[in-house]
N, C-alpha and C positions, 0 to 999 in steps of 0.2 A: 186225180184230185176230183173232188166229188162238188157237185156244184148241187144249189139250193134250187127249186124250181118257183118260177112266176110266173105270169098267163100274163096273154097279150088278148089284142080280139078273136086271131084268127086260132094263133095255136101257142099249147104253153112251150115254157120256156127248153125242157129236153128235147117234144117237138122238130122247136127253131132247129134247137143244134144239131138229132139228127137227119133234117132234111140239110143241112148247109153241110154238115160230114160226107153228104153223098151228092151235091151238086157245085161249092163252092171248086176253083181250081185252087190247087197247089202255089202257094202266094214265093214269089219270088222276091228277097231280102238281102237291103241294103245295112250295115249293120257299122255308123260313123263311132270313128274313138273307138275303135275293136279291140286297141292294144289292152286297154284299162280294164282296173279292178274287175267290173261286171262284166267289160265286153268278151273275156276271152272264153268262161264258161258261158255264157250265153251266149255267143256265135255255136260251143262244140253242142247247145243242149236244143237247139234250132233243128241245128244240122241232122241230133239226131232222132227231130219228128219230122222235116219239111225235104232231111235227102242234104246231102255233102253240096252240091253245083245249084241249087237253088237260095244258099244263104253267100254270100262277099263280103266279107268283113274287109274293110279300113281304114286306114290312120295314116297322119304324115310321119309315123315310126314308120324301120325296118320291120317286117315281120322276123323269126326266127326258119330255120330251116324245114320242124317239125309243124310250125304254124302252117306254112307253107303247104307241104304234103295234104294237107289235111282238108285243104277247099277251096275256093278261090279269094285270090287277093287282090286288092288294088287300090295304089297311091292314089287319097284320096283328102283335099284340105275342104272344109265344111264353106269356108273363106273364100274359095273359089264357087260360080257359082255353075261357069259354063262346063268347067269341069267336071260335076256334082253329074249337073243335067244327061250332058256323054254319058259319065256310069247308069245312069239310069234307062236312057233310050239305051244304050252299047245292048241291055241285060236286060232290059225288058223289066225292071223292078216295078212287086206290085207296094211292095208295104217299105218303110226307112227307119230305123230304130238311130234317134240321134243322141245317143252318147258323148258327147267331145263337149265338154266342158274345162273350166278349171272350179276347184270347190272353192269353201270356203278357206282356210286359212290361205292357197297358195293367192285365190282371189282378190284378199288385202294385203299380198305383197307385189299383184303384179295387176292392175285395175286395168289397164286399159285392153288388157289383154285380154282378161276376162271377161269387162264389156263387147271385144269382138267377137269372139270364139260363142259365148254363152249369149249374144243377144243379132247380132250379125251371121256368123252359124245355124244358127236356128230359126233365124229368119229367112236363109237361102232354102234352109232343106223343107219351111213349109210350104215355102213356095214353090215347090216342086212339087209335092205333096199336091195344091191345086192343080197348078196345070198338068199333073197328068196324072190325076187324080190315085192316088195313094193315098193308103195306111197309114199317118206315123204317128209314134211314142218315140214322146220327149220323156227321160226323166223331171219331175221337182225334189222336191226337198223338204225334213223341217224344215231348214234355212229357210222356207221361206214364210217363216212366223214370226216373230217380234218380241219389243217385251210384254206391248200392252195384251197378247192375244193367253186367252187364259190359258194355262202351263200343264191343266191337267185333263186327261180328256178328253185333250182338244180334237172339236169338229174341223170335221171337212170345210163348213161354213163360217168360217169367222176372223176377225177383227186381221187385219195381215198388214204389219208395220215393220220389216227385215231391218236391219243396221248394218247387216254385211252388203259389199254388192254382189255375192254369188250371191244370196236373198232376193234381192232385187232381180235378178236377170231373171233368176225363175218366178219371179210372180210376171214376168213378163211374158217368158213362155206360158205358162196357164193362161191371162190373157189373151194374149193372144191368137192360141191356138183356139181357145172357146171360140173367139171373133171370128176366126177362119171357120170355121163348124158352122154356125149361129150362118154367117153372110154367104162360105161360097156353099156350106157342103162338106166341108174336108174332113173324115173320119180322123182326125184328132184325141190321143189319149193321152194320157200323163196319171204317174205314180210319184207321192210323196215318200221318199224313199228316208226311212229314217238313218240310224250306223248300219252302214256295213261292215259283220268281221268274214273274214276269210281267211285261209291256212294258202290259197292257193297265188293269190299276188299279193303285191307288194301295195302297201297305204298309198290313197292318191292324194294324199296333201288336204284332208278333211279336219274337221277339228273333235270329232269322234271316232280319227284313230288310233288313239289311245287303246282299242281294247281291242286291236289286232297287235299294235308293235308291246302289249301286256304279254303277250302268251312268250314270242320269240324272248322276249330278254330274261322271263323266266325259266325257260331253258336252257341260257347262255348263261344268264352271269346269277342265276339267281337271286334277284331282284330286279326293281324302276321304279325309276321316278315319276311320276305322270305331273303333265304341266294343265292338268286340273283338278280341283278341290276331292277332297275323299266322298264327301254327299250330294256329290253333281249331277245328278238321274238325268239318265237322256235313253227314248224312243233309240232299239238297236235289233237287228236281228239276221241272221243267220244266212251266208251268203248259200246256200243250197234253196234254201226256203224264198228268197227274193227273185231268185230265177225260175223257179218251178212259177210263183203265181204271177213270174214279168208274161212269161211264155202264156200261159192261161187267159191272161188279161188281154194279150196282146190277140190274141183268138174267139175268145168269148165275141156272138154277136152284138153288134149294136141294137138290136132293138131290145138285148139285155141289159142296156146302161142306162142310167138314171142322169148321168152325169158326167161330162167329162175330166176328168181329173179324183184322186181317190186320195183319202191316207191310207196309209199301210203298214202298219205293224204286227210285233212281234213280243216283246217282251222289253221292261227300261229295267236297269241298271245302275247303281253308283260307281264312281271307282274303289271304293274300297267295300263293295261286295264284288265283286271281278276277283279283287284282289283276295279276295275271304275265299272263293272259290275256287281258284287255283294252288291256295296255298292246302284246300286239302289235299293238293293233289299231286305236289310238286311238296316235299318236306325242306322246312328251310327259309318258305321263300316270302320277300317283304318286299312292301312298297314303304316308299317315300312320297314324298306332294312337296311338288314349285311348281302353284298356277304361274301361268303365266299370259299372255295377250288372251288366248283360247280361249281363259275363262270370259271373262266376259261375250266373248261371241255363244256361249254353250250356256249362258247363266239367260241368254234373252230366246232359248229355245222350251217348246215344249217337255217337260219330263215324262207325259204319255200321251198317247193318240187315240181318237177314239176311230176306228173303221169298221167301225161293222157297219157298213154302206158296200162296201169292198163283200166282205162278208156276206151279207145278202144277192147282190147284184148278181155278183158270179165268181162267189163261190169262193172267195179266200180263205184259205186256211193255213199257219203255220205248219209245220211238221215240229220244231226244234223247239225246247223251252231251255232257260239258262241251264240246267244243268246239263241236258244234252245237248248243247251248244259247244258247253267246256270241255264234254270226255272227247268230241268230235276232233276239237282243235287242235288237239293236246296228243292226238293218236294219228295224227296227219301231222304234224310236224316234226314229234318223235321220229317217225318212217323218215 
């Protein structure tokens, strides 16, 4: 990925990065919630960059034998602080990536569990970052915005009054992370992810999951019943771009960051638009619409994001547009 140059008092950003690449030790990374939609691919990408033994995946679920063979795995529950601390200390962890969370639709059905995992689980990892001087990344979401937020080209700093428990917990993540950075010097980082589209893993219970399910239904049944209305526009991103952007953000020197939480987006589309793109490539494919409770959630979120600060500060740039994503998804799923 190509980074834009900015300047500091002593060195330009490219100079800082060259300096950091020579002097910075290889990080030892713990990824919690590593068996979820983002975790599997992120762990693979980090292992390619930093070495398999330097990236520890953890989850409360059992990995496959293939996953175990690819690198270290430990059972890790973000609600168990002592267990997490023993993993951090015994493995000399320097970065922690907390992907453990209940997403929007599932969180509405299991509020107590969402509060525990999304808030107390995050607080445990944040305390570990403070106590052991760790770099910490915990993703946020477009769900952190609400119906009073400007819905088009939504900026990084704006009104945030979410209407879901998932969104509320992620506002907590953003504010607590910024507080720990300001008060204790914790290197906290967060990205507001849009809907993530992936051919490799199952959807995780989010409102934007229709954009993954529609591809499976198109190839299996040549039809799809969508739980959102046809004109519901939402920001989206293809998983390879999400993973590459996350790794770039993680490795960016702290001097290049002007804020701790960034919008990150690629393109926006409606169910009608993605259905038309698939129909161009899958003969006879049709979509019907029966909106359910997830429609109200989607209607409270932005239609598009302004991620210009991420593009300026640390060089974020998506490679896939809508057509490229649709083509690649169909090729991969057909295999």
